[in-house]
Every structure is written in C-alpha cells, then in structure tokens.
N, C-alpha and C positions, 0 to 999 in steps of 0.2 A: 787351276783357280787363280794362279798368279797372273796368267795372261788375261783372265777376265777382270781381275781387279785393277790392272794398270790403267785401262781407259777410263775407269770410274774415278780414278784419283785426279785426272785432269780438270774436270768441271768443279770438283770440290776445292782444288787449289785455286782456281779462278774465282770462285765465290769468296774464299778467304781473302784473296788479294783485293777484290772489290770492296769487301767490308773494311779492309785496312785503309783503302783510299777514301772511303766515305768517312771513316773516323778521322783521318787527317783533315779532310775538308771541314768537318764539324769543329775540330779543334781550332782551325783557322777562323771559322765563324765566331767561335767563342772569344777568341782574341779580339775580333772586331767589336763584338758586343761589349767586352770589357773596356775597350777604348772609347766606345760610345758612352758608356756609363760614366767613365771618368770625365769625359768632355761635358756631359750634361750636368754632373755634379759641380764642376768648376763654374759652369754658366749660372747655376742656381746660387752658388755661394758668392760669387763676385757680382752677379746681376749685371754683367756686361757681356756682349757677344765675344767669342774667341777671335783671336787675330786672324786665324785661317779663314774665318767666315767674313770678317770685315774687308778682306781683300777683294770681295766681290763688288765693292763700291757702294756708294750711298745714292739712293734714288732722289730725284728732284720732285717735290710736291707738284701735282698737276692741277689744272684749273678745275677739274672735276672732283677734286678731293672734297669729302663731306665736311660741313661746318660743325663746329663744336656746339653742344647744347648750351643753353644759357647757364651762366654761373660757373662754367669750367675754366681752368687756367689756359693760357695760350699754348699752342702746339709746340712740342719740343722736337729736337732733331731725331729722326728715326734711324735705325740701323737694320740692315737686312740679315735675315737668318735663313740659310739654305734649307730646303726641304728634301735634299737628297737627289733632286733632279736639276737639269739645266734650264727648265722652263717655268718653275714655280718658286716663288720666294714669299716670305712672310715678314711683315714689318713689326718689330717689337720696339715700343717707345721707351726711351731712356728717361729715368726720373729727372725732373727739373727742380731747381731750388727756387721756390717761390714763397709767398707769405704762408705762415702756418694756417692750417685749416683741415678740412676733411681730406684733401688730396694728399695722401701720403705715398702716392705712386705716380706713374706717368699721366700727363694730361690727355684729354680726348682730342682726336683729330677734328678738323673742321667739318661741320655738316653732319655729325653723327646723329643718328635717329634717337628719339627720346626713350624708346623702349626696345628691348630685344624682340626680334620678329620670330614668329612661330611658336611662342610660348602660350600656354593656357592658364597658368596660375603662378603665383609667387611661391607657393609651397611645393609639395611633392607631386603635383599633378603632371599631366602629360606635357611634353615639351619636345619639339621637333629638333632643336639644336641648342647646344650650349648650356645644358642643364648643369654641368659641372660635377664636381666630386667633392667629397667631404674635405673641409678645411676650416680654419678658425674664422669666426665672424669678424666682419669689419675690415678684412684685408682684401682690397680690390685691385683688379688688374685690367688694363686697357690694351687691346690688341687691334691693330688696324687690318682690315682685310687685304689680302695680297693684291698687288697690281702688276700687270704685265710689264716686264722689263726686257731690254735688248740683251738677251743672253744667247750663247751658242746653242744650236739645236742639239738634240740628244745624240744624233749620229755624227756630229761634227768631230773631226780629229785635229783640233788646233794645237794639241800638245804632243810632245815627242812620246814614243812608246815607253821610254824609261820612266816618264813622269805619270803615266796613266794609273798604275797601281796606287801611287800615293794619292792622286786625286780621287780615285774610287774610294779609298779608305776615308778620306776627308769628307766626301759626300755621304758615305754611309754613317759616319760618326755624327754628322750634323742631322741627318734624318732620324737616327735613333734618339738624339737629344730632343728633337721636337716631339717625338712620340712620348718620351718620358715627361716632357712638360705638359702634355695633355693627358697623362695617366691619372688614375683615380687615387693615387696615394698622396696624402697630404705631406708626408715626410719627404717623398721624392721630389715634390714641387717646391720644397723649401718654404711652405706657407703661402704660396701664391695660388690664385684661382687658375683654373685650367684655361688654356688658350682656346679661342673660339674656332669652330670649324670653318675654314675659309671657302670650301667648295671649289669648283673649278674656276678658271679665269672668267671674269664677268658675272659670277654668281651673285644673286641678290639675297642669299640666305646667310649673310654675315651677322654675327651675334656679338653685341657689345656689352661689356660689363663696365658701366660708366663710372669713372673715378669721381667720388664726391656726390654721386647721384643715388647710390644704393648701398646697402649693407647686406651681408649674407650670413646666415647661420645654418647649422646642419642638425637634423634629428634623424637618428638611425641611418646616417649616411645620405640623407636626402637634402638637397640644398633648398633653402627658403630665402628668397630675395625680397627685400623690403626697401621701398624708395623713401629717401630722406626728404622731409618737407622743405620747401624752398626757404622758409624763414630761419632754418638752422644752417649756419655757415660752417660750423665746426662741432664735432662731437665733444670737444673740450668745453664748449659753452654750456652743455647740459649739466644738471645738478649731479653731484657725486656725494657719496656718503649716505648713511642711513637718514631717514626723515626725522625732522624735529618732533613730529607727533609720535605719541606712544599709545599703547593700549593697556587698559587695566580691566581685569575680569570683574564685571559688574553683577552678573546673574547667570546661574546655570539652571536650565529647565530640564527636568527629568530626574529619575531615581531608578537605580538598578535593582528592581525587584523581580524581573522576569526570570533570572537564572542564578540568583545569589541569595545567600542567607547571612545571618549575623551582620546585618547591615543597617540597623536602626537603634539608636540609643539617645538618651537625654543626659546632658552634662550637668554639673553642679551649677553652672551659670544659667541654666534653663534653655540653652541652645540645643537644638536637635542636630545630631551628627549622623550623616549617611554618606554614601558615595555614588558616583557615576563616572564612567570613563577613568581618567587618571587623577581625578579631583575628589578630595574629601570635603564635603560641604558642611558648614556649621550655620544652621538656619535658625533665626530667632523669629518665631511666629508673631503675627500682629493680630489685634482684636481679641475677642473673648472666645470661650469654647464654642465650637461649631460655627463661629463667625467667619467673616471673609479673611483672606490671607493678607499678606503685606509684609511687615517686618523687614528683615535684612538678611544678607548672607555674607559670610566670610569663607575663605577657601584655603585649604592646605594643598599645595601643588608641588610637593617634593618628590612625587613618584614619577617614574619614567615609563610605566606601563599600567594597564588597567588594575585598579584596586579590586580585590575579591572578598575581603573580610575585614571586620573591625572588632576591637575589644576596648572597653573603657576601664581604666585603672580604678581601684576602690576609692581613690581621692576625688574622682569625678572631674579631674583636670587633664591628666595624661591619657593619651590615646595611642593604641597600637593599630597599625594598618598594614595589611599584607598585600603584595602585588603579584601578578602573574609574570611568567617569563615572556620574553619577546625578542625581537631582533631589530637592529637599527637599520639605517639606510644601506649600509655596506654589508648587511647580512651577519654582522657580529651579534652574538647573543647578549640580551639584556637579562641578567640573572634575577630570579625572584628574591625578594628581600622583605624584611619587616622593618618598618619605621616606628619608633616610639617618639612622640612629639608632644609638645605643650599646647593645649588648645587655647590658652590665653594669649600666648605670644606667637603661635604658629611656627615655632622654631623646633627643628629636629634635635632630639636629645640623644638618641641612640639608633644605630643601624645594626640590626641583628640578622645573622644568618646569611650574609652575602656569600654565595658560593656553596652554601650547605643544603639548599633546597633544590628540588627538581620540579620543573614545569610551572609551579606556582605554590602559593600559600592558600590552603583550603579552609583552615579554621584556626582560631586564636582564642586564648583565655588567660587572664591574669589570675594569680592566686589571690585569695581573699583573707585567709586566716593570718597571714604574716604581712599585711598591708601592701600587697602587690609586689613582693620582692622577686617573684618568679613569673615566667611567661611560658605557657605551653603552646607548641606549634605543631600542626599536622600539615605536611606538604601534599602535593598532588602527584607524587611519583607512583609507580605501580605498587610499591609496598606501603605507600602512605606512611612515611616515616614520622614517628611521634618523638618529639624532642622537648626537653625542658631547659630553659635558659635563665641565667642571672640577668635581671633587667638592668641593674646598675653597672655591671661590668661588660655586659654583652657577650658572655661566655656560655658555651654549651655545657650543661651539667650531666645530661643523660640523653640517650637516643636508642630507639628500638624500632624494628619493623612492626607495624601494627596489624595490617591486614591487606589482602589484595582487593577487597571490596571497598567501595567508596566510603569515605568518612565525612559525615555531614555536620557534626557538632562535637565540641570538646569543652570540658569545664573542670575546674578544681572544686572539690568540696569546700563549702564556706567554713566548715568546722575543722577540717584537717587537710593541709596542703599536700600530704603524702597520698591522698586519694584523688585520682583523676578518672573521669568517665568520658568515653567516646561512644558515639552511636552513628549508624549509617545504614548501609544496605545489609539487611538481614542480621544485624548484630547489635548488641550492647556489650561493651567491654568495660570492666572495672580494673583499673590499674593501681598498683602500689608502687610509689616512688620512694626510694631511699636516697638521700641527697649526697652521700659520700663525703661528708664534712665540707661540702661546698666547693670541692676541688673540681676543676674542669674535667669532664669525661669520666669521673669516678662514680657517678650515681648509677643506679640500676632501676629498671622498670620491669615489673612482673604483672602478668595479666590473668584475670579471672573472667571467663566468658559467662554472660548472663544466660541462664537456662529458662526456657519458656514453659517447659513441662507440659501440663495439660492445656495450656493456652495456645491458640493458633499463632504460629510464628509469622510475623508480618514480613513483607518484602522490604520495607524501608521503615526506619525509625528516624525521622528528620530532626526531632527536637526533644529536649528534656529540661527539667528544672529541679533544683534542690529545694526541699521544704525545710522550714525552720527546725523540725524535729529530726532531721537527718535522712528522711526518706527521699526517694527520687520518683518523679513522675515522668513518663515517656509518652510522647504522642507518635502514633504510627500511621501507616498507609491504610489500615483497615478502619480508621476512625475511632480507635480505642485509646483510652488513657489508662496506662498500667501503672500501678503503684509498686515500687521496689523497696522492700524493707530490709533493714540490716538484721543479720542473724549470725550466730557462731558457726564457723566453718567446720566441716568434718575433719576431725583430728587425723584421719588417715590420709587426707589429701590437703595438707596445709598450704601447699604451694611453695615455690622456691623463695618467695619473699617472706615467708613465715606469717602471712596475714592471718589474723585471728577472727576476722569478720568477713562476711560476704553478703551479697544482695540476692534476694529472691522475690518473686512476684507474690504480693499479698492481696491485691485487689485489682479489679478491672471494671471500667465503665465505658459504655459505648457513647461517645460524645458527638460525633459528626458523621455525616454521610460523605464518604471519601476521606482523603488523607487529612491529617492534622499537620499544618505547616509551622505553627508557632505556639509556644507556651510562655507565659509571663507571670512571675510572682509579684503581686502587688504589695504595697507597704502595709496593708491591713491583714496580710496573710492569705487572702483569697488568690485564686489562680485564674488567669484568662487563657482561653484556647481559641485559636483561629483556624477555621476550616477552609479546605480547598474547594471542593466541589460545591458545598452548600453555602460558602461565603459567610458563615455565621461566626459571630464573636460571642463567646459564652463565658460568664463568670461563675466559678465554682467555689463553693464553701467547703468546710471540713467534711470528710467522707465523700467527696466528689458529688455534692448535692448542687444542682444547677440553681443559681440565684437570679440571674438576669441575662438577657441576650439581645443582640442586635444583628441585623443583616446588612452586609455591604452591598450597595447597588451593583448590578451585573456589569455595567460598563466600566467599572473600576477593577474588576477581576477578583481573584481570590486573595485571602489574607496571607501575606508573606512574613511580616514581622510586626511585633507589638512592643510599644514602649510607653511607660507611664509618665505623664507630665505632671504639672502642679495640680493639686486638688484631685478632682475626679477626671481630669482631662486625660485623654488617651491619644497617642499617635499610632497610626496603622499604615504600614507599607503594603502595597498590593502587587500582584503579579503582572498588572498592566502598567507598572512604573508610575504609580500615583502614590502620593503621601497624603493621608486623610487625618483630620483633626476633629475631635469631638468627644462625646461620651455615650455610654450605653442608653441613657435616657433620651437625649435630644437628637441622637444620630450623628452622622459624620459628613463633613464637607471637605472638598479637596483644597489643599494649600500648595501642593506641588504636583504638576502633571507633566507627562512627556509621551513621546512616541515609544513604540515597542519593537520596531524593526528598522532596517536600514533607511536612512534619509537621503534624499537627493534634491527635491524641489524646494526652492526658497525665493521669495520676492518680498520687497518692502513697500509699504504704502507710500503713495506719491506726496502726501502732505500730513500724515499722522505718524506717530511713533508706534506703528504696528507692523507686523510682518506675518507672512503666511508660509506654512511648511507642509510638505507631503512626502510620502515614501512608500516603502514596501508593506507597511501595516495597513495601507489603503485608507488611512485617515487624512483628512484635509483639516488643518488646524490654523486658526487665526489667533495670534498672540498679542497681548497688550504689553508693549515694551516699557510703559511707565508704571503700570500696576503689577508687572511681572506675573501675569496670570493668563490663563487660556480664556479668550473671549468666546469662542465657539469652535465646535468641530463637527464634521459630518463624515459618514462612511461613503467612500467613492465606489466601493465594490470592486475596484481594480487598482493596480499600483499606479500611484501618481509620481511623475518624474520631473516635472517642470511647471512653473506657474509665473504669471505676470499680471500686475494690476493695470487696468485701464487708467489713463492720466486723470480721469475724473474721480477715480477711487470707487465708483459705484459698482463696478463688476470686476471679476478676476477670471482670467483664462487659465485652465489647468490641462496639461498634456499627460496622457496616460500611456501605458506600455503596449496598448493594442492598436494604436493609431487613432484612437478617439481623443477628442478634446472637448472640454466643457467650458461654458461661460456661466458663472454663478453670480447672483446678486449678493453683494456683501452684507446687506441688511437683512433680507428675508431668507438668505441661504438657498433660494430656489434656483434650479437650473434653467437658464433662459435660452441656451443653445447647446445642442449635442450633435457634433459633426464628426465624421470619420474620414481621414485621408490616408489611404493605403492600409497595410496591415502590419507595418513595422512600428516599433516604439518611437515616441516623440521625445526629442532631447532638449528642445528649447522652444519657448513661445515668447514673443516680444511685440508689444504695441509700439507703433511709431510715436514720436513725441507729441504730435498733434492729435493722436488717437484715431486717425482716419484709416489706418491700416493695421493689420495683425499678421505677423510673419510666424510661420510654424516650421521649424526644422525637424526633419524626420530621418530615421535610419534607412529610408529608401533612397537617400542621396538627394532629395528634393527639398526645396523651400516653398511652402504653399503660402500665397498672399491672399488675404481677404480684405475687402472693404468693410468698414465698420460704421455703424450709425453713430450719431453724436452722443447718445447715452451708452453706447457699447453693447446694447442688448441684441442687436441684429447684425449678422455678418453674411456676406455674399462673396463667392469666389471671384477674385480679380485676376489671378494668373499663377503661374508656377515659375520658379527659378530653377532651370535645369542646366547642369554643367559640372557639378561636383562628381568626382569619381569614387567617393566614399561617403559614409554617413555624416550628417551635419552635427557638429559639436557645440558651436557658439555662433551668435550673430548679434550685430548692433546696427541701429539706424543712425543715419546722419541727422544733424540738428534741423535741417530743413524738411526731413521726413520723406525725401525722394530716393535715397540710396541706402543700400545695405552692404555691410562688410561681413563676411562669413568665414568660418573655419570648418575643416572637415577632419575625419579620422586619419587621413593620409597626409595631413599637414598642409593642405592647400589654404591659400588666402585669396578669396575671390571677391569682386565688387559687382554690384548689380544696380542697374537703373530701374527702379520699381515704377516710378511715375511714367517712364518712357516705355513701359510694356514688359517689365521684368527681364530686361536684356542684360546679358553678361558684358561687362566693360572689359574689353580685351587690352586696352591701353591703360594698364594699372598706374603708369607714371602720372597720369592726369588726376588720380585720386589721392596723390600724396599730401595735398593741402586741405583735403576735405575734413571738416570738423564733425565729430561723432557725439551724439547726444549721451550715449553711455559707452563705456569701454569694458566689455566682458570677454572679448575675444582674447585667447591666450597667445595668439600669434599676431604680430604686428610690430612695426618699427618702434612705437612708443612703449612697448612692454617686452621687447625681446631680451632685455637684460635680466629678467626675472628667472630665466632658465639656467639651471646649474650645468656644469660640465658633465659630459657623459650621460646626459638625459636620454631616456628611451622614448620620449614623446608622450608618456603617460604620467610623468611625475607631477604635473600640475593639473588639478581637476577643475579649478575655478579661479577666476580673477575678477576684480571689480575696482574701478577707479572711483574715487570720491567725487561728489558732485561739485566741490570747489576745485577739482582737478589738481590737487596737491599731492595726493598719495595714492598708492595702489595696494590693495590687499590681495593676497594669494593664498589659496588652499592647496596643500600638496598631498602627496601619497604617503607621507611619513609622519602623520599625526600633527603637523605643525601649521600654524597660521603665520604668514610673513607680512611685513609692512615695508614697502619700498617708496622712494620718492617717485613722483611723476613729472615728466616722462622718465621712464626707466629704459634708456636706450644705450647703455654701456654694458659691455660684457662683464660678467661676474659682479653685478651690482651688489653692494652690501645691503643688508636688510635687518630689521628687528624681527626676531623669531620668538613665537609664543607657543608653549606647549600646554597640554591639558587634555586634548582629545586622545582617546585610546584606540582610534581607528583612523583610516584615511579620511581627511577632511574633504567633503564633497562639494561644499558651496560656501561662498562668502558674499555678503551684501552690506552696503552702508545704508543707514536710515536716511530719510529725506533731508535732514539738516546736518548730516555727517557727524552727529553727536555720538552715535554708536555704530558698532560693526557687529553683525550677526554671523556666526559660523556654525555649520552643521557637521557633526560626526557621522561617519557611515554606519558601520556595524555597531558602534556603541550607542546609537540612537540619542545622542546628546545634542542640546542646543546651547551654545555659549553666546551671551550678550556682553560685548566688550565696550567699555567707555573709551572714547577717543579723547586723549588729552593733548592740548596744544603744547608748543615749545615752551611756553612759560606757565603752563597750567600746573595745578597741584597733582600729586600722585607719585607713585614710585618711579624713581629714576631708572633709566635703562642700565642693564648690566654692562660690564666691560666686554669688549669683543671676544668672541669665542667661536670655535668651530663646533657646530652641532651635528648630531647624527643625521639630521634631515638634509642638510645641504653642506656637506663637508668641504666641497671645493670652493664655496663662496664665503666671502667675509660676512659675518652675521653677528647679531647681538641676541643672545638667548635671554629672554626675560621670563 
C-alpha cells in the first residue's frame, strides 16, 4: 500500500504548490489594488493628477478641438490621465479661477455639443452612454474625450528591464484610478459626476456634462439631468429662504361620519364641533333652520394624527379630543393622546395619556356630577383599556382591562360619577369606580355585566343615553331600544366593589329597521333615535311612545350622530360624511358635505372661485369656494382620478381608472363626450392654454392628443406621444400651446412637439428657455429643490405653481402641504409646512386669482381650502424654523 500511495502524493503536492503560487499572485494583485485605491483617493482628495501621471506630458490643443457652448468660460489647461495603456489617454480639465457663477468646476472645451448624445430623457429613461451614478445635485464635471497622442506602442521596450515592473505598477494604478472615477459610488468619487465613456480613438459617442449648463439630481440612484435656462447666470441669483406668502386654513369640506362615533356636539357659544382628518372644526351655521349654509369655521389643529372621538365638558367650553396612533416620515411612532383644549381661545390646556394608550383613543367622556373633574378614556388596544383621569392634573387615577370586544361608547352617570357605562360588541358593562382619595393609580374599577335574560342579545350596542330618572336607554343592531332600570343587587353576589345597585332590562321597544346608530336626550326630556338602514329620525316620549319622525334623504346616508341646537333645531351627522341642519317638521338640508373615499382628482375653474374633485367614491363634485358649499355632484359609476377645465369653463374633462374619459357640460352636467383610450387608468388630463388640444396621460405609457372644438364639446384624435418607458404621472403645456413637458413613473422628463406631429424632442437643451403655461410636473429645473434628501421618488404626489409665478405648493406623502418660492432650483430649499391632513396629500391647486389654495387628503377624504396671505397681509405669522416629521432633512417652517 505504501508503494501505491507514493505516486499519488506527487500530484497532490503539485496541486498544493500551484495553489500556493496562485495565492501569492493574488496577494500581489491585492497590493496593486491597494496602491491603485490609494492613488485614486489622493486624486479625488487633491483634485489634481499625480506626479507620476503628469510626467507623460501635456498635449497641445488641436485645430479640431470642439468649441465651447455659449455662456461657458474659456478653456483651461488640461492634464493627461493615463488609462493604463500606452495608446489611450484621457483629458481631465483643471478648475480655473474665474468670476463667480454656476461654473464651480472646469470649463468646457471649445466646440462642445449642446447636449449629450445617445440619451433619451433627462430622467431615468434609456441612455446609451454617460447616464452617471448617484451623487449630489448641482455638482457638475466636464471631461474632454481622449485624443490620439504620440506615445510608444504597447510592445515597445524603450525602458530598461529593471524599470518595467515600476512602470507596470504605475500604469495599473492609474488604470484602477480611472475605473474608480467612473464607479457608481458617490463617496469614492468625492462628490464628482462620473467621467464620460470615451470610446475608442476617433469615437463620436463622447458624452459631456456641461459645466454651468445643467444640474443633476438622483432618485433611487437614477440620475435626472435638468438644463439651466440661459437667463440664469448663477444659482446664487435664485431666491432663497421660505416665501413671503403664507397660508391660513380658511375652510374644511367634509365630516368624518363614515367610520367614527362621538363626533358631533354643540358648544355653549352655539358653534357645532366635529372633526375630520387631524382637524377639529368649530362651525357656526348661517341662516335659519333648514336654510342655506354659510356661517364660518374655526379650527383646532393641535393633533398630529387623525382625530377619532370628542367629548364636551359640562361647561360647554372645554373640549377633549382623542387621536389615533401613527408614524412620522422616519417611521417613528406617533403615540395616541387626548388633548383638552379651550374652544374659545383654541389653546391646549392639558395633554392626557401620552404613552399610556395603544393604537388610538376610541371613546371619551367627561364626568357630569362633579363639574367635569374627571375624564374616562377607552383605548383601541386588544384589551380596550378603561382608564379614569384627573382633568386638572392630567394624572391617571384608575385603569382596568375592559373587554377583548370592541367598545363603541362610554359615559359617566350624570347623577353619580362613580358609575361608568360602556357598550359595544355584544355587551353592556356597568362599572363602579372608587377614586382612592384622588391619588394617582390608587382607584379601582369593578364591573357588572348587563344580562339580557329573555331578550335577544344583539351583536352590537352602538349607543346609550342616561335618562333624568337614572334609567339608561341602549340602541342596538336589532333596531331595539332597551330600557335598563336600577335595582338592588343580589346580596349573595355583591361584587368586589360592594355595589348595592345594578341594572336590568325593564322594557323593550322596536324602533328601527336595522341598527340604531345614535341616541340623543333633548332638553325637554324626550329622546331622539337615528336609524341606520331606514335613515329615520324618531322622537320618543315617556314610555317610548313615538311622537314625531323624519326621514333623511338616501343620498346623505344613514344617521350617525345627533346634536340639539337652539330651539327646535337639530344637527345630524350622516354616514356619507354630510352634516345636516333642520328640524323634524321642516326637514333637513346639508350645511357641510364631503367625499366618502380616497380623493385624487382636482382642478380649479379658469376664472371663478370654484373647483372640482373626484375620487374612489365615484362622485364628481363641483364646489363653490366663496359660498363654501357643494354646487352639484354626479355619480360617475367609475373611479375618477383626474380632471381639468376647458379654458372657456364651459366643459370639464374627467379621466377614469378604466381608460375612459368624459367631457361634461358644467351647467347642464350632461356628458358631451365619452371616449376610451387603452385599458389602463388615466393619471392626468390637461387642456392647452388656447383650448385647441387636450392631452391625456395614461398608465399605458402614452400621451393621447385630441383636437378640441372652440366650445370644448367635440374632440377628435390628433396623435399620440410615444416614448416614455413608464406610466405618465404629470404633464404641462407651453404658453404657446405647441409643446408638452411630461414626467413618468421612472422619473423621465420628456418634451414633445405637439403641433409638429407629437414628436419627441431629443435635444432637450433647446427646451431650457421654454415658458410653461402651468407647472405641475414634479421633476424639472425650476422645482427640483422641493425634493428632500433620501427621497424614494414617491414622496411628492402633486405640485402646482401659482399663476403669478411667485410660489410653488407641494403635496407630500407625509400629510403635509408645503409652500416654496418659485423658482425652487436650490437643493434643500426651505419651505413653509402646513399640517392638518390625516393621510397622504394627493393634489394641490391654486384658484384662478391665486387667492386660495385647495388641497386633497387621500384616505381621510378631506378637502382643505387655504387662504393665501401676502408678505404684508393680515393673518397668523409663520412659526420659527423647525424640522418637521415630513421633511426632516430640509429647513422648513411648521405652521
């Protein structure tokens, strides 16, 4: 066996030796790579070529050198950088000291072309060369294509054998340095743009990044090049700082009745208090009972996320509002909390429960018997924690797990603050609270469960009300009103709290078909009940005898909440987010209306203070911005996503999610055109400023162009703009109505000659001075400063320039509206930041005279109308600069 094993060891030994040699070679190569890295870093740090590379000599400019584009500084002296071979070199221009301006790097060579060749778009579209890699915007680099020089041939042996290894190492280091300079890492390039690909000798595919001609920004690592207008000599000339104009919340359209309760009350001042999104609205109705709306609004805007419930103090002035949990821009949690605030001054008096609640605040109630000294809170955690708080000190007195089922209502007995009632899914609980001498955490809560006995146990008990004699009425999902009377408890089961009385059902009345959503005790002792399915409002006398009733019109939805106004006036909130005013005898009319689902489409009238909205609720609504009322609405039968008025104002175009688009007469509301382009959703429709064309941007990557008649009623296909590699997001017409600028989902910026046959303009440099009738594209030189650092490309949903071209409004994904100066062409531009929306803001538009700005909330279905105040106008002054959760990297003013 030894003889057989000997020969086998020879090949194994040779293999080991071969591996050892390869390892040594790799170690040497690593040393070379380290040397190359060190050399490249030194080049990037000092921004001058190394001495070993300068020894190659300086080329003399030839007669065929290209000329510099207009506006560029004169050529500076170039220096050669070796590419690691003896036949290829690259010219890197050294920075020159010239007058201050845009050129903060080397000037251009003579005769450079105006635009990089082989590119398809300014954004993330296809590009055959020189697309670059991520880096900071505004830092530009010019590289001249290589020129053939008189260098030794590759196989020439002009140096001695002892010097060849050193030359080889020098060439390899220089070659690796050039590779690093063209790499995709911003840090390894020291903030410079990548060098262009030179191609072979005599190649025409040279790519220039012209100093002072363009700026570059990056979204998701994709470069977006934007050309600077010729009238701007320096970025320093552009305005800096936040705009002098400010916004003041003028009106909020909508009411959150679709999915919330405890949301409608009348204050001592006569104002109606309710909420939508993050705003608590104090509305003062105008006109008589059942008359038209009007009045005015004030707003409490102290919450950072959506408000879910309200309670009014017995004094009729103080209000408690609870918000849900959320997250900010950086993913940090926004904890649910209760605000107690003064409705006269709108100042926050107390913040209760910060860090004590989970998910959100579901129900609130002030105590009555002791002048509102205590506040009861039920949160939205799995155990629905029930807690009692001292309103004056903001301290928790008692807490207990209530139930794993949802809790929909909570209240103190008006006769005894130690008695608390909760109701919700399949339960009514009667709680006895012992205060523990008012010491924090020393109180106890004990529960008695309501027993239904011979009565059918309902699935939900959404509401209850205390009667003056101490009895309790509950409304349930079976349409029944149950009367719970007080009785002595069984002495054998007194309960841990030693309660001497309990509640039991003493009467039942079938009041409604379907669920009962609201009960309200009137000042005269009668009770009002509001039905869900039957939409009836019924007044009940003693013994639950029906006295009077009225029916809410179907298009307003079911009754969600009832509040008693002055005299016989009633306020009714509905499940379709409407607030009605009237009485049982004369009926009800709407004073506040809103959408019921996510909003996306918005456009403003060309010469009236009106605007139009549409969304996922399939409703198309025209709003009167002066009267703060709904002018009309129609059912589109499909989801509306975008809209635009014809310049005449006579018709409006609406794009749907199926590829259909409609043209409607704004007076008769009749559909005058119904056309389908493709089967993808439409994201933008826009009339040209002269009204002769209509452009329709689709998710099938195309822009459809239609010729339009003078009255806007008739349309005929003119052509298609084909060239985008992703869905269309935004587009604008030029002021002459001949050109279009468009953005797409992959961050392209393309320009189109519509009048010339819908042709793609490949030389984008020529469009740098074109004036645009509107500016809603979120990508472009004039607005690139609105983007925050680290943006993923979806942070900004909408943008709109004012008609006087002074400011830009931005709707972001973090519930904020921003106001920037225009043009906004400086990175990290400061802005005024306005909160209030409880969901992503989907669209913003200025009215025709720039007096107001309209913004749409997404999921919160809210519409905010902001008044634009000039630099010297009246109104609240902007707050001091602060970093907000919406745009923490940028300087902003949170208002």
